[in-house]
Structures are given as structure tokens and as C-alpha cells.
C-alpha positions, -999 to +999 in steps of 0.1 A: -035+520-870-069+519-854-057+490-831-027+510-821-048+542-814-073+521-794-044+508-773-031+543-765-038+555-730-060+586-732-075+613-710-105+636-719-112+671-706-144+679-725-173+654-725-208+663-717-227+638-696-260+641-714-243+642-748-228+608-740-261+590-734-265+558-753-295+557-777-310+527-758-306+545-725-323+576-739-352+554-749-353+540-714-351+575-699-380+587-721-401+557-711-394+563-674-399+600-675-437+600-676-436+626-704-445+602-732-417+590-754-415+604-789-396+573-801-406+537-804-372+521-811-335+527-808-333+533-845-357+562-842-335+576-815-305+574-838-324+591-865-333+619-840-296+625-835-291+635-871-292+672-868-287+698-895-268+727-879-257+741-846-292+755-835-307+721-844-281+704-823-289+725-793-326+716-798-317+679-799-295+683-767-323+701-750-348+674-758-325+648-743-322+669-711-359+674-709-366+636-706-343+633-675-369+638-648-355+618-620-322+624-602-315+587-601-313+585-639-278+601-638-263+570-621-269+548-651-258+575-676-226+582-657-217+545-653-223+538-690-204+568-701-173+556-682-178+521-694-176+534-730-146+555-721-128+525-706-134+505-738-113+531-756-085+532-730-096+566-717-082+563-682-093+597-669-124+618-678-136+652-667-174+651-672-193+683-678-226+682-659-253+708-668-269+707-634-285+742-634-307+733-664-322+704-645-325+724-612-342+753-630-364+734-655-372+702-637-370+713-600-344+686-593-324+685-561-287+692-566-275+669-538-296+640-551-283+645-586-247+646-574-253+615-553-266+596-583-238+608-605-212+599-579-227+564-575-224+558-612-188+572-613-178+552-582-192+519-596-173+525-630-141+533-612-143+501-592-152+479-622-130+495-650-101+511-631-108+545-646-109+579-628-133+607-633-141+641-619-170+665-626-172+701-635-205+719-634-217+739-664-233+770-649-248+779-684-245+815-694-282+819-702-293+817-666-273+847-655-249+854-627-275+857-599-287+821-605-252+809-609-244+822-574-272+800-561-256+770-579-223+778-562-242+778-529-253+742-537-218+732-547-204+746-515-229+725-495-223+694-516-188+695-530-182+658-534-168+650-569-170+686-582-136+698-593-145+729-613-170+751-631-175+765-665-200+784-686-216+769-717-246+783-735-250+813-758-217+831-764-234+858-784-259+869-758-238+865-727-202+877-729-177+867-701-173+900-682-207+898-665-196+864-649-165+877-633-180+878-597-191+842-601-156+831-612-139+851-585-161+833-559-155+799-575-118+805-574-120+814-537-139+781-532-109+762-547-128+753-579-109+751-612-121+774-640-130+767-676-152+784-702-167+775-735-154+802-758-145+807-795-169+780-807-197+801-822-182+835-817-149+852-827-115+853-811-125+881-788-146+856-768-115+836-761-095+866-750-123+879-728-127+845-711-089+844-703-086+881-692-119+886-675-125+852-659-089+839-655-097+805-669-072+777-670-087+760-700-109+770-729-136+747-743-133+746-781-113+778-788-118+773-825-117+809-834-085+818-815-068+810-848-081+842-862-058+864-841-021+861-834-027+881-802-052+855-790-027+827-797+001+846-779-022+852-749-030+815-747+007+806-747+017+833-723-010+823-697-005+786-703-042+781-711-051+747-725-075+746-755-099+717-752-102+711-789-132+691-802-125+686-839-153+663-850-179+682-830-169+715-847-174+700-881-207+683-871-222+715-858-210+735-888-188+760-870-159+745-889-166+737-926-141+709-931-120+689-908-089+699-928-096+735-919-096+728-881-068+746-863-058+717-841-026+710-861-018+747-862-022+750-824+000+720-818+027+732-841+026+767-826+031+753-791-004+760-778-013+736-750-041+714-763-062+684-755-085+664-779-120+656-769-153+641-781-176+667-766-210+649-771-199+616-785-233+599-789-249+629-806-219+634-829-213+598-837-177+600-824-155+588-796-119+593-785-106+567-809-123+583-838-110+617-827-074+604-827-079+586-860-093+618-876-062+637-864-040+611-879-058+609-912-067+645-918-038+663-901-010+638-902-005+634-865+019+605-857+014+580-829+041+598-809+023+632-813-010+617-803+006+602-772+021+636-765-014+651-766-025+623-742+003+631-718-006+668-720-042+660-712-031+644-680-006+671-671-032+698-676-060+678-659-075+688-626-063+657-609-042+662-577-005+663-584+002+629-568-025+613-589-011+630-620+023+615-614+009+581-610-012+583-642+017+598-662+039+568-651+011+544-662+007+562-695+044+558-702+043+522-692+014+514-716+030+535-744+063+516-741+045+483-744+027+495-775+062+504-789+074+469-782+045+454-801+050+478-831+086+466-833 
């Protein structure tokens, strides 16, 4: 079954660039940063990734970010992320890039960061035949005024940026205050996503849809608490970027069997399945699909249906979608022949 799942063509909507960093690369980044590495070996880095709860995870993620002190570092991180994706037959990825945190805290230049990121993506695309686009995480905690400054930067340097979203603290920063930011981003032609319903209740999901007009919701775990929230997602055609293993590892879902991914699929909610921060959570897309098969009884045909939906609801141009959908079907039919 794992071999079949590995062969399935896949697409991913929700993968954080820094959360994808290899342990050995984080060790290199720390050594290069000039800050003084807190680890002496890759094994120590792996131990560092063993967090206890959601706040601890955020601390681990923040430490990883803090060691990235040079814009050029993003080239290697992006390239290796897509190399890992290609090894799992993930043919298209939408990387989440928390650029504002580095701009604010490390005084990095947005254009230089994007240049490095795009070099890494371009090299991976040439070598592995995968495609990738970037959406910028504006991060709730910095507030709408600063987010407008980031939009200024995106407007000046749009190469590779397909959309925006807000991650960060759901509790402290509800969606409504970011409406002007999202209205402007929409006017710029950017696609709209928001983390919601991960650490806060279903109201967070509804507010993101109604106030911000998002096309996709990151996590959306708590939408299951309200039939009205489910109905809204279906009515608006909003895709939920589910992250099953992530939700269990951070403790926002107690057990993988309690995760609503099966319920969403059966109820006709548009979903994708994603690894979120694969290195930090010890997962990848193959593991996510295996988990769905083992814990929720998803068949190969259903997993492929999720893959197709991930391409259909991606932010690729329509012509590229058609090309990738045809490639997905071609690969899937060959898998079927092998299974016979």
C-alpha cells in the first residue's frame, strides 16, 4: 500500500518553507548565522524538534526562523523542500513563506529573499519537473498597518507570489481587522487564504470566509463543530487545507481518529491534505495519505480524488491545471494497470 501511495501523483496546498527545513540544513544555517549554534549534531537538532504542545511548537518554529540571518539561505531551503516533495511524487506545491517575520525581526530585504527563494524553486523545477508557487504569510501578530507595507513590497516584486494569508495568533487577532488588507490584495490579483479553526472555534472559520472572502482555509479543524460553518464552506466553495498529522502533533486534535477529514470528505466539503511543517512534525505527504488510509479507511480511489481536487483548487493558471490534471490521470491509470 505504501508503494502505491508513493506512486500516486499529489499536490500540496499547505507547506511552510521553514517548517520543511532538513535537520542538517538547520545545523548549517545555525553555523552560518553568526549567532552561535545551540546544537552540535544533527541528532541534537532532531531532539530539538520533539515539542510538547502547540505553544512549544511555536517556540521551536520561531527558533528555526531566528537562525535564518541571510537572504541567500532561502535558496537552499526551497530547493531541498522541493527535492523532498518530488521524491513523494508531489508534482505541485504551494509554499507558505513567512516573509514579514524576517523583514521585521532580521531586517532582511524582501526582494533579495524572493530572489533567493525563486532561484531555489527554479533549480528544483528544472531538475525534478515539479511546479511551485509561493504565498506570503502576512502573520496576524504584526497588524494591518505593517501588512500593508508588505503588500507594497509584493507589488514591487511580484515574481512567484501567487497569494497571501494570515497565520499567527487566532485568539488575539480576529479576521475582521484585516479586511482592508485582503481587499487590497484582491485588487492586486492575489489569491486569498487564512489560517482559521486550528486553535480557535468554528466562528474563526466563518469570520475568515465572510469578512475576508478567502478561497481556502488553512486547517479548518473546528468547522466540524457547526453545521452552519460546514454549510457556508460548501455554499462558497471554500477548500479546507486539512493537516491531519499536524493537528494531532500540536495537540489541537486529541486522536487521529477524531480528525474531521473523513467527515468533511463524506459531506462534500472541498478538501486537500497537507503536511504543514513536515520536518518538525516528522511527516510528509506519503505519511499523510497512509494515515488517512489506515485511520479513516480512505481508498486509493478516494486519495486520488483528493489529489485531483488539490490541483483543481490550486492557484495554478487554468491551462496549467488542465495539463497537470491530464498528467495526474495518466499516472493514476498506469498505477491501476500495475495493481491488476
